[in-house]
N, C-alpha and C positions, 0 to 999 in steps of 0.2 A: 416791307411792308410784309416782315417774318412774325411782328404779332396781330396782323390783319386775318394772317391766314392761319397762325392758331390758333386761335380765339374762333376761327371756320366753321375749319378740321375741331375741336371743339364739341362747336355747335352738334355735326352733321355726324359726328360719336351720336352724341342723345337722341338721336332722330330716328338714325340705326335702332337703338335701343330699345324705342315703342314701333318699331316695322323690322324687327331681325329682319324677315325675310323677305323687305323689298332692295332686289339687283342691283336697283337702278341706285337707290341713296348705296349702298357698297362701294357700286360705281364713282362714282363720285368721291365719297371719300377716301378709293385707293388712289383717284386721280389724285387728289389735294396730299398726299400721303407724299408719294412721289415730287409733288409740286415741292411740297417744305423737305424734302431728304430724311423723310422719314423710311428707306426703302424697305428694312423689315416690315413693317406694315402694311407697306404697298403688293408686299410680294403675298403678307396674307390672306391681303385684302384678293388680287389675284387667287392664288391656288382656288381659297374657297369659291368665288366664281365662275371656276373649271371647271370644278367639281358639281353647282348645278348648271354646267352644261348654259352658260349664259352669252349667249352673239356679243356680247362685247369683251370680253374676259379677252380675246388677245387684240384689244386695240389696243387696251390698258396695259399688257404689259409692256407695247412698244411704245409704250411713252417712258418705263424702265431706266433709266439713268440719261434721255435723251433731256426733260425738262428743266430747262436754265433760268434763272432769276436773279 
């Protein structure tokens, strides 16, 4: 299912281009990055969410390294 996950990541990245201030989309993208073992990108999403004081940022970082597929 890695291919399907990669396609979803691409779609959400494209969506974020059009709605760059939407933290819910960024949160979803960060979750997908961690699921796809793209930890550096997931951490970048977390850092951006943390800077904006997004309430779910702590939830995103809690999934770092613990998502298994």
